[in-house]
C-alpha positions as CSV (number, residue, x, y, z in Angstrom):
1,X,-14.2,7.2,1.1
2,X,-13.1,3.5,0.4
3,X,-10.5,1.4,0.8
4,X,-8.6,-0.6,-2.2
5,X,-5.7,-2.8,-1.6
6,X,-3.9,-5.1,-4.4
7,X,-1.4,-8.1,-4.0
8,X,0.8,-9.3,-6.5
9,X,2.8,-12.3,-4.9
10,X,4.8,-13.3,-8.5
11,X,5.5,-9.3,-8.7
12,X,6.1,-8.6,-5.3
13,X,3.6,-5.8,-5.0
14,X,1.7,-4.8,-2.5
15,X,-0.8,-1.6,-2.2
16,X,-3.2,-0.5,0.3
17,X,-4.9,3.3,-0.8
18,X,-7.4,5.5,1.2
19,X,-9.6,7.0,-1.6
20,X,-11.7,9.6,-1.5
21,X,-14.2,10.2,-4.2
22,X,-14.1,13.9,-5.3
23,X,-10.0,13.4,-5.0
24,X,-8.8,10.5,-5.6
25,X,-5.9,8.6,-3.5
26,X,-5.6,10.8,-0.3
27,X,-3.5,8.2,1.4
28,X,-1.7,4.9,0.3
29,X,1.2,2.7,1.5
30,X,3.2,0.9,-1.3
31,X,5.6,-2.2,-0.8
32,X,7.8,-3.6,-3.9
33,X,7.6,-0.6,-6.5
34,X,10.0,2.6,-5.9
35,X,8.8,6.0,-6.2
36,X,10.2,9.3,-7.1
37,X,8.8,12.5,-5.7
38,X,8.2,15.4,-7.5
39,X,11.4,16.7,-5.7
40,X,13.5,14.0,-7.4
41,X,14.2,12.3,-4.3
42,X,14.2,8.7,-5.1
43,X,11.9,7.1,-2.7
44,X,12.4,3.1,-1.9
45,X,10.2,0.2,-2.4
46,X,8.5,0.9,1.2
47,X,7.0,4.0,0.5
48,X,3.4,6.1,2.1
49,X,2.1,8.8,-0.4
50,X,0.4,11.5,1.5
51,X,-1.8,14.4,0.5
52,X,-0.5,18.2,0.1
53,X,-2.5,20.5,-1.7
54,X,0.9,21.3,-3.9
55,X,1.3,17.7,-4.9
56,X,-1.6,15.6,-4.2
57,X,-0.9,12.2,-3.7
58,X,2.4,12.3,-5.3
59,X,4.7,13.0,-2.4
60,X,5.5,10.2,-0.7
61,X,8.1,8.9,2.4
62,X,9.8,6.3,3.9
63,X,7.4,5.1,6.6
64,X,9.0,4.1,10.3
65,X,5.8,1.9,11.3
66,X,5.6,-0.6,8.5
67,X,7.9,-3.7,9.6
68,X,5.9,-6.5,7.8
69,X,7.2,-8.0,4.9
70,X,5.8,-8.0,1.3
71,X,4.7,-11.9,2.2
72,X,2.7,-10.9,4.5
73,X,-0.3,-8.5,3.4
74,X,-2.2,-9.4,6.5
75,X,0.2,-8.3,9.0
76,X,1.1,-5.2,6.7
77,X,-3.0,-4.5,6.8
78,X,-2.8,-4.1,10.3
79,X,0.2,-2.2,11.0
80,X,-1.6,0.3,8.5
81,X,-5.0,0.5,9.9
82,X,-3.1,1.3,13.2
83,X,-1.1,4.2,11.6
84,X,-3.9,5.7,9.6
85,X,-6.5,5.0,12.5
86,X,-8.8,3.0,10.2
87,X,-10.9,0.0,12.7
88,X,-11.3,-2.8,10.1
89,X,-14.3,-5.0,11.4
90,X,-13.7,-8.1,9.7
91,X,-11.1,-10.5,9.1
92,X,-8.7,-10.2,6.3
93,X,-7.8,-14.1,5.6
94,X,-4.0,-14.6,3.9
95,X,-4.0,-14.8,0.1
96,X,-4.5,-18.3,-1.2
97,X,-1.1,-20.0,-2.6
98,X,0.1,-19.2,-6.1
99,X,-1.9,-21.6,-8.5
100,X,-0.5,-24.1,-10.6
101,X,0.2,-23.6,-14.2
102,X,-2.8,-23.4,-16.4
103,X,-1.5,-24.6,-19.7
104,X,0.5,-27.7,-19.5
């Protein structure tokens, strides 16, 4: 199993995902993009994916335990780790500021 994270400050999208090599994503948190469940229920821009045998990772719900905002990916990571019972040994630093235009 491994963890993947992605953050796009400009698109306001943040994801942390637990991936099992044999099954794919088994659990994940998305901020900044809405989700449509297999039951046709529309889920908000803050949601967690959970594994079920019927829908695999396609079923999502709105988490009450993630209170940090998308602009603070380090705080979101810490809350995700607590809920997912992950122990992160190391340091996650805030992303660098947005790079200036390359083509001037």
